[in-house]
N, CA and C atoms as a LAMMPS dump frame, in Angstrom:
ITEM: TIMESTEP
0
ITEM: NUMBER OF ATOMS
648
ITEM: BOX BOUNDS ff ff ff
-5.0000000000000000e+02 5.0000000000000000e+02
-5.0000000000000000e+02 5.0000000000000000e+02
-5.0000000000000000e+02 5.0000000000000000e+02
ITEM: ATOMS id mol type element x y z
1 1 1 N -5.419 -27.578 10.425
2 1 2 C -4.102 -27.025 9.78
3 1 3 C -3.98 -25.915 10.949
4 2 1 N -2.484 -25.97 10.724
5 2 2 C -2.005 -25.181 11.772
6 2 3 C -1.897 -23.328 11.219
7 3 1 N -1.675 -22.155 11.687
8 3 2 C -1.546 -21.181 10.623
9 3 3 C -0.451 -21.278 9.915
10 4 1 N 0.749 -22.012 10.372
11 4 2 C 1.637 -21.95 9.331
12 4 3 C 1.654 -22.489 8.172
13 5 1 N 0.445 -23.251 7.956
14 5 2 C 0.178 -24.125 6.817
15 5 3 C -0.607 -23.155 6.167
16 6 1 N -1.089 -21.794 6.715
17 6 2 C -1.866 -20.965 5.495
18 6 3 C -0.873 -19.746 5.21
19 7 1 N 0.245 -19.736 5.264
20 7 2 C 1.02 -18.971 4.563
21 7 3 C 1.315 -18.604 2.846
22 8 1 N 0.837 -17.889 2.201
23 8 2 C 1.014 -17.843 1.097
24 8 3 C 2.481 -16.887 0.458
25 9 1 N 2.895 -17.431 -0.783
26 9 2 C 3.724 -16.856 -1.243
27 9 3 C 3.68 -16.102 -2.742
28 10 1 N 4.361 -14.962 -2.371
29 10 2 C 4.422 -13.869 -4.027
30 10 3 C 5.718 -13.749 -4.129
31 11 1 N 6.18 -14.714 -5.45
32 11 2 C 7.612 -14.515 -5.828
33 11 3 C 8.331 -13.044 -6.006
34 12 1 N 7.305 -12.096 -6.484
35 12 2 C 7.89 -10.64 -6.785
36 12 3 C 8.493 -10.157 -5.267
37 13 1 N 7.457 -10.578 -4.399
38 13 2 C 7.921 -9.588 -2.969
39 13 3 C 9.436 -9.87 -2.606
40 14 1 N 10.127 -11.134 -2.876
41 14 2 C 11.343 -11.168 -2.52
42 14 3 C 12.409 -10.203 -3.559
43 15 1 N 11.756 -10.066 -4.566
44 15 2 C 12.539 -9.682 -5.723
45 15 3 C 12.483 -7.766 -5.182
46 16 1 N 11.627 -7.308 -5.212
47 16 2 C 11.318 -5.879 -4.689
48 16 3 C 11.36 -5.654 -3.192
49 17 1 N 11.604 -6.519 -2.435
50 17 2 C 11.308 -6.08 -1.195
51 17 3 C 12.646 -4.869 -0.495
52 18 1 N 13.743 -5.575 -0.984
53 18 2 C 14.965 -4.496 -0.561
54 18 3 C 14.881 -3.229 -1.031
55 19 1 N 14.329 -3.02 -2.521
56 19 2 C 14.318 -1.794 -2.769
57 19 3 C 13.474 -0.88 -2.412
58 20 1 N 12.073 -1.256 -1.999
59 20 2 C 11.121 -0.582 -1.518
60 20 3 C 11.381 -0.261 -0.049
61 21 1 N 12.039 -1.001 0.646
62 21 2 C 12.723 -1.039 2.134
63 21 3 C 13.671 0.207 2.412
64 22 1 N 14.313 0.579 1.218
65 22 2 C 15.511 1.606 1.153
66 22 3 C 14.795 2.862 0.725
67 23 1 N 13.562 2.91 0.176
68 23 2 C 12.687 3.981 0.023
69 23 3 C 11.877 4.682 1.333
70 24 1 N 11.28 3.534 2.165
71 24 2 C 10.426 3.412 2.933
72 24 3 C 11.575 4.725 4.207
73 25 1 N 12.817 3.683 4.366
74 25 2 C 13.44 4.355 5.308
75 25 3 C 13.75 5.5 5.158
76 26 1 N 13.755 6.179 3.772
77 26 2 C 13.789 7.454 3.751
78 26 3 C 12.536 8.357 4.06
79 27 1 N 11.876 7.694 4.084
80 27 2 C 10.426 8.756 3.501
81 27 3 C 9.381 8.611 4.924
82 28 1 N 9.096 7.379 5.578
83 28 2 C 8.398 7.336 6.471
84 28 3 C 8.535 8.305 7.894
85 29 1 N 7.757 8.967 8.026
86 29 2 C 7.812 8.999 9.692
87 29 3 C 8.804 8.47 10.879
88 30 1 N 9.182 8.838 11.675
89 30 2 C 10.569 8.118 12.621
90 30 3 C 9.733 6.847 13.503
91 31 1 N 8.143 7.564 13.749
92 31 2 C 6.983 6.767 14.699
93 31 3 C 6.025 6.911 14.138
94 32 1 N 5.312 6.207 14.893
95 32 2 C 3.791 5.901 14.565
96 32 3 C 3.323 4.797 14.305
97 33 1 N 2.331 4.607 13.28
98 33 2 C 1.654 3.267 12.88
99 33 3 C 1.44 3.786 11.297
100 34 1 N 2.137 2.342 10.506
101 34 2 C 2.018 2.802 8.943
102 34 3 C 1.221 1.525 8.557
103 35 1 N 0.003 2.071 7.843
104 35 2 C -1.189 1.251 7.58
105 35 3 C -0.928 0.976 5.844
106 36 1 N -0.939 -0.594 5.84
107 36 2 C -0.481 -1.057 4.476
108 36 3 C -1.78 -1.185 4.146
109 37 1 N -2.209 -0.852 2.769
110 37 2 C -3.634 -1.22 1.822
111 37 3 C -3.087 -2.536 1.155
112 38 1 N -4.269 -3.375 1.216
113 38 2 C -3.995 -4.465 0.11
114 38 3 C -2.552 -4.951 0.327
115 39 1 N -2.496 -5.63 1.603
116 39 2 C -1.174 -6.127 2.001
117 39 3 C -0.845 -7.865 1.507
118 40 1 N -1.92 -8.742 0.707
119 40 2 C -1.606 -9.451 -0.107
120 40 3 C -1.148 -10.754 0.971
121 41 1 N -0.09 -11.345 0.597
122 41 2 C 0.511 -12.51 1.121
123 41 3 C 1.071 -12.054 3.005
124 42 1 N 1.652 -11.106 2.807
125 42 2 C 1.917 -10.568 4.162
126 42 3 C 3.162 -10.497 4.079
127 43 1 N 3.883 -11.302 3.546
128 43 2 C 5.347 -11.053 3.232
129 43 3 C 6.202 -10.008 3.267
130 44 1 N 5.566 -8.834 2.475
131 44 2 C 5.895 -7.573 3.103
132 44 3 C 6.041 -7.078 4.113
133 45 1 N 4.717 -7.234 4.717
134 45 2 C 4.234 -6.848 6.198
135 45 3 C 5.393 -7.302 6.903
136 46 1 N 5.585 -8.482 7.194
137 46 2 C 6.755 -8.957 8.124
138 46 3 C 7.998 -8.534 7.998
139 47 1 N 8.343 -8.323 6.223
140 47 2 C 9.984 -8.062 6.597
141 47 3 C 10.133 -6.41 6.84
142 48 1 N 9.247 -5.595 6.357
143 48 2 C 9.461 -4.292 6.98
144 48 3 C 9.299 -4.028 7.94
145 49 1 N 8.501 -4.694 8.609
146 49 2 C 8.028 -4.132 10.152
147 49 3 C 9.337 -4.368 11.236
148 50 1 N 9.705 -5.702 10.491
149 50 2 C 10.944 -6.002 11.789
150 50 3 C 12.328 -5.082 11.549
151 51 1 N 12.125 -4.292 10.104
152 51 2 C 13.057 -3.317 9.806
153 51 3 C 12.766 -1.968 10.275
154 52 1 N 11.6 -1.628 10.318
155 52 2 C 11.329 -0.174 10.575
156 52 3 C 10.933 -0.306 12.317
157 53 1 N 11.033 -0.922 13.068
158 53 2 C 10.722 -0.772 14.36
159 53 3 C 11.359 0.482 14.581
160 54 1 N 10.739 1.881 15.897
161 54 2 C 9.444 1.407 16.743
162 54 3 C 8.479 1.47 15.798
163 55 1 N 8.455 1.981 14.601
164 55 2 C 6.785 1.972 13.944
165 55 3 C 6.172 0.855 14.089
166 56 1 N 4.727 0.877 13.997
167 56 2 C 4.065 -0.336 13.994
168 56 3 C 3.31 -0.479 12.523
169 57 1 N 3.071 -1.915 12.352
170 57 2 C 2.528 -1.867 11.024
171 57 3 C 1.55 -2.415 11.059
172 58 1 N 0.667 -2.119 10.365
173 58 2 C -1.22 -2.31 10.577
174 58 3 C -1.178 -2.537 8.811
175 59 1 N -1.352 -4.374 8.709
176 59 2 C -1.902 -5.091 7.479
177 59 3 C -2.994 -5.006 7.183
178 60 1 N -3.482 -4.863 5.944
179 60 2 C -4.771 -4.706 5.798
180 60 3 C -5.37 -5.779 4.347
181 61 1 N -6.263 -5.971 4.311
182 61 2 C -6.78 -6.891 2.978
183 61 3 C -8.421 -7.214 3.008
184 62 1 N -8.726 -7.043 1.724
185 62 2 C -10.161 -7.341 1.141
186 62 3 C -10.73 -9.225 1.368
187 63 1 N -9.396 -9.441 1.051
188 63 2 C -9.524 -11.341 0.953
189 63 3 C -8.975 -12.043 2.14
190 64 1 N -10.195 -12.878 2.37
191 64 2 C -10.24 -13.568 3.76
192 64 3 C -8.655 -14.29 3.915
193 65 1 N -8.653 -15.304 2.573
194 65 2 C -7.352 -16.23 2.837
195 65 3 C -6.085 -15.293 2.688
196 66 1 N -6.009 -14.41 2.519
197 66 2 C -5.068 -13.666 2.491
198 66 3 C -4.447 -12.908 3.669
199 67 1 N -5.683 -12.553 4.312
200 67 2 C -5.417 -12.052 5.761
201 67 3 C -4.965 -12.952 6.671
202 68 1 N -5.601 -14.479 6.346
203 68 2 C -4.81 -15.714 7.152
204 68 3 C -3.513 -15.73 6.613
205 69 1 N -3.3 -15.635 5.891
206 69 2 C -1.759 -15.754 5.495
207 69 3 C -0.806 -14.693 5.713
208 70 1 N -1.452 -13.271 6.25
209 70 2 C -0.722 -12.181 6.946
210 70 3 C -0.413 -12.804 8.313
211 71 1 N -1.481 -13.544 8.841
212 71 2 C -1.422 -13.897 10.391
213 71 3 C -0.73 -14.91 10.674
214 72 1 N -0.64 -15.854 9.789
215 72 2 C 0.482 -16.863 9.826
216 72 3 C 1.794 -16.481 9.648
217 73 1 N 2.169 -15.263 8.629
218 73 2 C 3.128 -14.838 8.574
219 73 3 C 3.612 -14.445 9.657
220 74 1 N 3.345 -13.289 10.433
221 74 2 C 3.482 -12.792 11.187
222 74 3 C 3.612 -13.314 13.022
223 75 1 N 2.679 -14.406 12.709
224 75 2 C 2.951 -15.574 14.049
225 75 3 C 4.496 -16.266 13.511
226 76 1 N 4.634 -16.507 12.363
227 76 2 C 5.783 -17.653 11.874
228 76 3 C 7.006 -16.509 12.434
229 77 1 N 6.835 -15.366 12.32
230 77 2 C 8.063 -14.534 12.334
231 77 3 C 8.324 -13.742 13.613
232 78 1 N 7.321 -14.185 14.585
233 78 2 C 7.223 -13.438 15.969
234 78 3 C 7.564 -12.132 15.764
235 79 1 N 6.335 -11.268 14.909
236 79 2 C 6.52 -9.775 14.693
237 79 3 C 5.663 -9.559 16.362
238 80 1 N 6.284 -8.729 16.814
239 80 2 C 5.656 -7.942 18.104
240 80 3 C 4.833 -6.318 17.451
241 81 1 N 5.445 -6.174 16.374
242 81 2 C 4.921 -4.741 15.986
243 81 3 C 4.003 -4.683 14.928
244 82 1 N 3.601 -5.783 14.677
245 82 2 C 2.264 -6.05 13.494
246 82 3 C 0.831 -6.385 13.832
247 83 1 N 0.392 -5.261 13.909
248 83 2 C -1.247 -5.698 14.083
249 83 3 C -1.883 -6.532 13.352
250 84 1 N -2.982 -7.231 14.405
251 84 2 C -3.746 -8.072 13.323
252 84 3 C -4.037 -7.807 12.19
253 85 1 N -4.212 -8.447 10.912
254 85 2 C -4.747 -7.746 10.046
255 85 3 C -6.232 -7.584 9.804
256 86 1 N -6.958 -6.532 9.265
257 86 2 C -7.932 -6.019 9.196
258 86 3 C -8.519 -6.431 7.536
259 87 1 N -9.938 -6.641 7.884
260 87 2 C -10.755 -6.759 6.536
261 87 3 C -11.005 -4.877 5.953
262 88 1 N -10.176 -4.924 4.574
263 88 2 C -10.571 -3.295 4.325
264 88 3 C -10.502 -3.465 2.705
265 89 1 N -12.069 -2.63 2.273
266 89 2 C -11.641 -2.12 1.037
267 89 3 C -11.799 -0.974 0.746
268 90 1 N -11.187 -0.395 0.035
269 90 2 C -10.713 0.687 -0.027
270 90 3 C -11.909 2.136 -0.883
271 91 1 N -12.739 0.757 -1.364
272 91 2 C -13.909 1.669 -1.758
273 91 3 C -14.652 2.29 -1.006
274 92 1 N -15.099 1.331 -0.049
275 92 2 C -16.321 1.638 1.306
276 92 3 C -15.947 3.203 1.65
277 93 1 N -17.108 3.595 1.905
278 93 2 C -16.853 5.145 2.381
279 93 3 C -16.409 5.374 3.74
280 94 1 N -15.969 4.302 4.598
281 94 2 C -15.947 4.573 5.789
282 94 3 C -14.537 3.092 5.919
283 95 1 N -13.601 3.536 6.472
284 95 2 C -12.876 2.087 6.356
285 95 3 C -12.655 1.508 7.996
286 96 1 N -12.395 0.094 8.184
287 96 2 C -12.36 -0.269 9.443
288 96 3 C -11.464 0.49 10.273
289 97 1 N -10.262 1.243 9.807
290 97 2 C -9.623 1.876 10.651
291 97 3 C -10.208 3.261 11.268
292 98 1 N -11.6 3.565 10.971
293 98 2 C -12.013 4.669 11.224
294 98 3 C -12.913 4.499 12.297
295 99 1 N -13.166 3.33 12.728
296 99 2 C -14.371 2.584 13.238
297 99 3 C -14.09 1.829 14.707
298 100 1 N -14.803 2.134 15.754
299 100 2 C -14.669 1.279 17.137
300 100 3 C -13.374 0.961 17.508
301 101 1 N -13.343 -0.607 17.884
302 101 2 C -12.339 -0.625 18.752
303 101 3 C -10.768 -0.332 18.066
304 102 1 N -11.078 -0.561 16.435
305 102 2 C -9.807 -0.505 15.959
306 102 3 C -8.817 1.267 16.289
307 103 1 N -9.94 2.323 16.096
308 103 2 C -9.567 3.381 16.736
309 103 3 C -8.762 3.469 18.173
310 104 1 N -9.597 2.678 18.85
311 104 2 C -8.807 2.595 20.437
312 104 3 C -7.366 2.229 20.272
313 105 1 N -6.982 1.372 19.091
314 105 2 C -5.786 0.511 19.154
315 105 3 C -4.877 1.91 18.594
316 106 1 N -4.808 2.798 17.824
317 106 2 C -4.607 3.572 17.053
318 106 3 C -4.269 4.558 18.115
319 107 1 N -4.8 5.421 19.472
320 107 2 C -4.973 6.067 20.135
321 107 3 C -3.342 6.642 20.455
322 108 1 N -2.295 5.437 20.928
323 108 2 C -0.839 6.008 21.232
324 108 3 C -0.262 6.091 20.165
325 109 1 N -0.545 5.364 19.111
326 109 2 C 0.125 5.402 17.857
327 109 3 C -0.678 5.544 16.645
328 110 1 N -0.874 7.09 16.376
329 110 2 C -1.728 7.255 15.232
330 110 3 C -1.325 6.895 13.951
331 111 1 N -1.836 6.534 12.953
332 111 2 C -1.75 6.602 11.514
333 111 3 C -0.965 7.752 10.937
334 112 1 N 0.404 7.448 10.532
335 112 2 C 1.104 8.569 9.982
336 112 3 C 1.531 8.505 8.4
337 113 1 N 1.395 7.33 8.028
338 113 2 C 1.387 7.213 6.772
339 113 3 C 0.775 5.678 6.175
340 114 1 N 0.41 5.874 5.095
341 114 2 C 0.014 4.999 4.099
342 114 3 C 0.95 4.004 3.066
343 115 1 N 0.941 2.88 2.77
344 115 2 C 1.833 2.011 2.209
345 115 3 C 0.743 1.34 1.402
346 116 1 N 0.899 1.234 -0.14
347 116 2 C 0.269 0.788 -1.107
348 116 3 C 0.917 0.174 -2.363
349 117 1 N 1.347 -1.13 -2.277
350 117 2 C 2.04 -1.743 -3.178
351 117 3 C 1.494 -2.657 -4.343
352 118 1 N 1.822 -2.446 -5.46
353 118 2 C 0.99 -3.201 -6.528
354 118 3 C -0.298 -3.402 -6.313
355 119 1 N -1.256 -2.469 -6.355
356 119 2 C -2.727 -2.298 -6.392
357 119 3 C -2.955 -1.897 -7.452
358 120 1 N -3.184 -0.777 -7.357
359 120 2 C -4.06 0.261 -8.516
360 120 3 C -4.118 -0.445 -9.937
361 121 1 N -2.784 -0.808 -10.264
362 121 2 C -3.402 -1.484 -11.675
363 121 3 C -3.731 -2.875 -11.76
364 122 1 N -4.165 -3.467 -10.556
365 122 2 C -4.82 -4.758 -10.708
366 122 3 C -6.213 -4.605 -9.754
367 123 1 N -6.565 -3.429 -10.146
368 123 2 C -8.121 -2.973 -9.383
369 123 3 C -8.698 -2.195 -10.575
370 124 1 N -10.177 -1.574 -10.189
371 124 2 C -10.48 -0.606 -10.789
372 124 3 C -10.105 0.206 -10.588
373 125 1 N -10.335 1.41 -11.508
374 125 2 C -10.068 2.88 -10.892
375 125 3 C -10.527 3.279 -9.926
376 126 1 N -11.782 3.106 -9.499
377 126 2 C -12.401 3.387 -8.769
378 126 3 C -11.724 3.105 -7.26
379 127 1 N -10.881 1.915 -7.093
380 127 2 C -9.753 1.496 -6.232
381 127 3 C -9.013 2.647 -5.575
382 128 1 N -8.367 3.379 -6.75
383 128 2 C -7.365 4.37 -6.866
384 128 3 C -8.047 5.625 -5.963
385 129 1 N -9.225 5.854 -6.631
386 129 2 C -10.05 7.076 -6.088
387 129 3 C -10.272 6.627 -4.782
388 130 1 N -10.672 5.414 -4.244
389 130 2 C -10.983 5.366 -2.871
390 130 3 C -9.933 5.323 -1.933
391 131 1 N -8.711 4.928 -2.536
392 131 2 C -7.471 4.978 -1.813
393 131 3 C -7.122 6.493 -1.312
394 132 1 N -7.395 6.873 -2.24
395 132 2 C -6.878 8.64 -1.867
396 132 3 C -7.807 9.092 -1.131
397 133 1 N -9.376 8.751 -1.307
398 133 2 C -10.21 9.647 -0.506
399 133 3 C -9.958 9.122 0.784
400 134 1 N -9.462 7.453 1.234
401 134 2 C -9.529 7.172 2.536
402 134 3 C -8.136 8.43 3.213
403 135 1 N -7.318 7.921 2.196
404 135 2 C -5.787 8.932 2.703
405 135 3 C -6.463 10.09 3.241
406 136 1 N -7.002 10.906 2.264
407 136 2 C -7.479 12.095 2.763
408 136 3 C -8.14 12.159 4.119
409 137 1 N -8.751 11.382 4.648
410 137 2 C -9.644 11.43 5.621
411 137 3 C -8.653 10.853 6.902
412 138 1 N -7.908 9.889 6.81
413 138 2 C -7.177 9.433 8.008
414 138 3 C -5.7 10.316 8.223
415 139 1 N -4.956 10.492 6.984
416 139 2 C -3.828 11.221 7.537
417 139 3 C -4.107 12.759 7.49
418 140 1 N -2.867 13.13 8.968
419 140 2 C -3.297 14.416 9.067
420 140 3 C -2.152 14.953 8.037
421 141 1 N -1.898 16.511 8.101
422 141 2 C -0.944 16.917 7.39
423 141 3 C 0.553 16.575 7.601
424 142 1 N 1.16 16.577 6.651
425 142 2 C 2.739 16.063 6.684
426 142 3 C 2.616 14.278 6.487
427 143 1 N 1.499 13.722 6.639
428 143 2 C 1.253 12.319 6.575
429 143 3 C 1.43 11.725 4.772
430 144 1 N 2.459 10.717 4.87
431 144 2 C 3.016 10.239 3.663
432 144 3 C 2.022 9.288 3.356
433 145 1 N 1.96 8.834 1.828
434 145 2 C 1.097 8.013 0.914
435 145 3 C 2.107 7.82 0.129
436 146 1 N 2.626 6.13 0.349
437 146 2 C 3.505 5.681 -0.735
438 146 3 C 3.006 4.713 -1.787
439 147 1 N 3.223 4.848 -2.841
440 147 2 C 2.655 3.698 -3.894
441 147 3 C 3.963 3.255 -4.569
442 148 1 N 3.94 2.193 -5.355
443 148 2 C 4.6 1.535 -5.599
444 148 3 C 3.652 0.406 -6.821
445 149 1 N 4.626 0.448 -8.03
446 149 2 C 4.34 -0.145 -9.268
447 149 3 C 4.175 0.318 -10.162
448 150 1 N 4.118 -0.503 -11.534
449 150 2 C 3.828 0.249 -12.847
450 150 3 C 3.608 1.301 -13.025
451 151 1 N 3.967 2.599 -13.866
452 151 2 C 3.16 3.423 -14.264
453 151 3 C 3.375 4.181 -15.882
454 152 1 N 2.508 4.848 -16.025
455 152 2 C 2.573 5.305 -17.392
456 152 3 C 3.016 6.639 -16.901
457 153 1 N 4.032 7.621 -17.837
458 153 2 C 4.472 8.497 -17.532
459 153 3 C 4.188 9.338 -18.834
460 154 1 N 3.831 10.823 -18.703
461 154 2 C 2.894 11.648 -20
462 154 3 C 2.047 10.677 -21.021
463 155 1 N 1.436 9.433 -20.498
464 155 2 C 0.496 9.017 -20.895
465 155 3 C 0.99 7.807 -21.782
466 156 1 N 2.629 7.709 -21.416
467 156 2 C 3.262 6.328 -22.334
468 156 3 C 3.512 5.431 -21.376
469 157 1 N 3.873 4.264 -21.714
470 157 2 C 4.361 3.372 -21.387
471 157 3 C 6.172 3.538 -20.811
472 158 1 N 6.572 3.199 -20.169
473 158 2 C 8.069 3.521 -20.096
474 158 3 C 8.925 2.215 -20.563
475 159 1 N 8.276 1.202 -20.865
476 159 2 C 9.284 0.201 -21.327
477 159 3 C 8.424 -0.68 -21.848
478 160 1 N 8.66 -1.7 -22.643
479 160 2 C 7.982 -2.306 -23.676
480 160 3 C 7.54 -3.569 -23.045
481 161 1 N 8.17 -3.822 -21.705
482 161 2 C 7.757 -4.961 -20.634
483 161 3 C 6.464 -4.284 -20.159
484 162 1 N 6.24 -3.014 -19.848
485 162 2 C 5.193 -3.013 -19.215
486 162 3 C 3.768 -2.547 -20.073
487 163 1 N 4.195 -2.166 -21.453
488 163 2 C 3.076 -2.251 -22.454
489 163 3 C 2.278 -3.406 -22.404
490 164 1 N 3.27 -4.499 -22.382
491 164 2 C 2.692 -6.274 -22.582
492 164 3 C 2.002 -6.459 -21.354
493 165 1 N 2.553 -5.72 -20.356
494 165 2 C 1.88 -6.297 -18.878
495 165 3 C 0.599 -5.665 -18.885
496 166 1 N 0.514 -4.324 -19.263
497 166 2 C -0.626 -3.741 -19.518
498 166 3 C -1.73 -4.235 -20.456
499 167 1 N -1.663 -4.807 -21.649
500 167 2 C -2.015 -5.791 -22.322
501 167 3 C -2.64 -7.205 -21.388
502 168 1 N -1.794 -7.494 -20.467
503 168 2 C -2.267 -8.671 -20.171
504 168 3 C -3.143 -8.459 -18.853
505 169 1 N -3.24 -7.375 -18.322
506 169 2 C -4.115 -7.075 -17.326
507 169 3 C -5.539 -6.721 -17.852
508 170 1 N -5.433 -5.71 -19.144
509 170 2 C -6.856 -5.858 -20.023
510 170 3 C -7.608 -7.071 -20.211
511 171 1 N -6.593 -8.125 -20.733
512 171 2 C -7.202 -9.39 -20.994
513 171 3 C -7.844 -10.042 -19.76
514 172 1 N -7.652 -9.627 -18.534
515 172 2 C -7.718 -10.341 -17.315
516 172 3 C -9.251 -9.547 -17.031
517 173 1 N -9.466 -8.41 -17.154
518 173 2 C -10.247 -7.462 -16.589
519 173 3 C -10.02 -5.933 -17.188
520 174 1 N -11.417 -5.847 -17.739
521 174 2 C -10.993 -4.879 -18.768
522 174 3 C -10.739 -3.3 -18.247
523 175 1 N -11.305 -3.509 -16.58
524 175 2 C -10.989 -2.271 -15.667
525 175 3 C -9.687 -2.132 -15.173
526 176 1 N -8.965 -2.969 -15.07
527 176 2 C -7.543 -3.118 -14.452
528 176 3 C -6.584 -2.434 -15.738
529 177 1 N -5.349 -1.972 -15.133
530 177 2 C -4.494 -1.466 -16.444
531 177 3 C -3.271 -0.84 -15.561
532 178 1 N -2.135 -0.782 -16.398
533 178 2 C -1.298 0.006 -15.876
534 178 3 C -1.621 1.597 -15.798
535 179 1 N -1.763 2.304 -15.041
536 179 2 C -1.996 3.743 -14.402
537 179 3 C -1.262 5.048 -15.027
538 180 1 N -1.75 5.959 -15.657
539 180 2 C -1.076 7.141 -16.045
540 180 3 C -0.965 7.949 -15
541 181 1 N 0.361 8.12 -14.944
542 181 2 C 0.771 8.967 -13.512
543 181 3 C 0.096 10.154 -13.215
544 182 1 N -0.013 11.049 -14.134
545 182 2 C -0.665 12.114 -14.377
546 182 3 C -2.198 12.218 -13.608
547 183 1 N -2.611 11.167 -13.86
548 183 2 C -4.422 11.308 -13.414
549 183 3 C -4.08 10.666 -12.13
550 184 1 N -3.087 9.902 -11.575
551 184 2 C -2.982 9.327 -10.044
552 184 3 C -2.945 10.681 -9.814
553 185 1 N -1.533 11.522 -9.958
554 185 2 C -1.384 12.656 -9.298
555 185 3 C -2.569 13.659 -9.304
556 186 1 N -3.51 13.838 -10.179
557 186 2 C -4.679 14.232 -10.253
558 186 3 C -5.574 13.956 -8.976
559 187 1 N -5.757 12.865 -8.99
560 187 2 C -6.444 12.141 -7.898
561 187 3 C -6.065 12.169 -6.547
562 188 1 N -4.784 12.358 -6.414
563 188 2 C -4.085 12.668 -5.145
564 188 3 C -4.487 13.967 -4.701
565 189 1 N -4.198 14.918 -5.669
566 189 2 C -4.576 16.329 -5.539
567 189 3 C -5.848 17.015 -4.665
568 190 1 N -6.929 16.302 -5.748
569 190 2 C -8.377 16.388 -5.297
570 190 3 C -8.454 16.16 -3.818
571 191 1 N -7.463 15.257 -3.094
572 191 2 C -7.842 14.524 -1.728
573 191 3 C -6.689 15.078 -0.819
574 192 1 N -6.021 16.416 -1.12
575 192 2 C -5.07 17.249 -0.624
576 192 3 C -3.541 17.119 -0.658
577 193 1 N -3.429 15.937 -1.573
578 193 2 C -2.003 15.663 -1.387
579 193 3 C -0.984 16.197 -2.098
580 194 1 N -0.126 16.281 -2.162
581 194 2 C 1.138 16.796 -3.08
582 194 3 C 2.004 15.976 -3.521
583 195 1 N 2.609 15.767 -4.571
584 195 2 C 3.468 14.994 -4.943
585 195 3 C 4.747 15.334 -4.479
586 196 1 N 5.321 14.583 -3.734
587 196 2 C 6.781 14.908 -3.115
588 196 3 C 7.983 14.049 -4.354
589 197 1 N 7.927 13.009 -4.294
590 197 2 C 9.306 12.558 -4.927
591 197 3 C 8.53 11.273 -5.884
592 198 1 N 9.505 10.931 -6.898
593 198 2 C 9.16 9.411 -7.738
594 198 3 C 10.822 9.175 -7.653
595 199 1 N 10.94 7.935 -7.131
596 199 2 C 11.6 7.48 -7.508
597 199 3 C 11.924 6.192 -8.289
598 200 1 N 12.813 6.218 -8.915
599 200 2 C 12.641 5.152 -10.499
600 200 3 C 13.529 3.583 -9.714
601 201 1 N 12.734 2.486 -9.746
602 201 2 C 12.837 1.51 -9.214
603 201 3 C 13.311 0.201 -10.417
604 202 1 N 13.799 -1.048 -9.547
605 202 2 C 13.874 -1.674 -10.551
606 202 3 C 12.847 -2.398 -11.201
607 203 1 N 13.052 -2.679 -12.412
608 203 2 C 11.968 -3.711 -13.364
609 203 3 C 11.113 -2.906 -13.977
610 204 1 N 11.546 -1.828 -13.837
611 204 2 C 10.501 -0.363 -14.395
612 204 3 C 9.447 -0.089 -13.748
613 205 1 N 9.602 -0.261 -12.548
614 205 2 C 8.397 0.046 -11.361
615 205 3 C 8.974 1.476 -11.068
616 206 1 N 8.048 2.388 -10.07
617 206 2 C 8.387 3.442 -9.936
618 206 3 C 7.835 3.534 -8.038
619 207 1 N 8.731 3.777 -7.043
620 207 2 C 7.623 4.575 -6.061
621 207 3 C 7.19 6.199 -6.031
622 208 1 N 6.183 6.093 -5.445
623 208 2 C 5.532 7.791 -5.738
624 208 3 C 5.108 8.192 -4.147
625 209 1 N 6.126 9.303 -3.742
626 209 2 C 5.812 9.685 -2.38
627 209 3 C 4.812 10.618 -2.899
628 210 1 N 3.545 10.622 -1.934
629 210 2 C 2.627 11.787 -1.689
630 210 3 C 2.737 12.24 -0.084
631 211 1 N 2.938 13.573 -0.376
632 211 2 C 2.203 14.422 1.126
633 211 3 C 1.239 14.966 1.419
634 212 1 N 0.557 14.427 2.631
635 212 2 C -0.846 15.603 3.001
636 212 3 C -0.505 16.881 3.027
637 213 1 N -0.801 17.925 2.733
638 213 2 C -1.278 19.302 2.8
639 213 3 C -1.842 19.372 3.862
640 214 1 N -1.646 21.011 4.383
641 214 2 C -2.491 21.245 5.344
642 214 3 C -3.971 21.858 5.095
643 215 1 N -3.996 22.402 3.472
644 215 2 C -5.361 22.693 2.965
645 215 3 C -6.423 21.622 3.278
646 216 1 N -7.155 21.882 3.646
647 216 2 C -8.958 21.137 4.055
648 216 3 C -9.649 21.273 2.869
């Protein structure tokens, strides 16, 4: 089987990538490495990386098959600013990017931002807490944490479609569900992140941008 055969496809990627890119171009630092958590198929990685150069893109995923898909997409698109995908579970107390050879990759282009798209509602709440903890360890003051997905606001769903999606998620796994943005902000604040901006996105999603404060 060739690498190209391992490419996977997520239909939502093509629907949201242009809108997300528009926000990333506004909020990301102009250089450095962007760490993507839960990269999935890799379609976002190659789309964004090719348009965000000279920034470097570092994709990760806990799933072996998805990491193979990321590699295949990277090769197919001949992306020269995408690192090989890393295995990473946000709930681990030390992430792969904090260890060994990986840190040597990042000496010249350190991680300046973390991007996480459509993860925290299809994972346990512990994954959101792990994401915040890891981001707090890795990002220096001024570093950007970008989240995208559906959120409740003030404890309420913002659209009937999001309420129905939340019910669907709970039926799949009781630990999944559309998160209340207020809870996410509190979790971020505990790791020294301040809420910088909320952007309304298509299909009742939000882009939520945090910035690492100087307070330790």
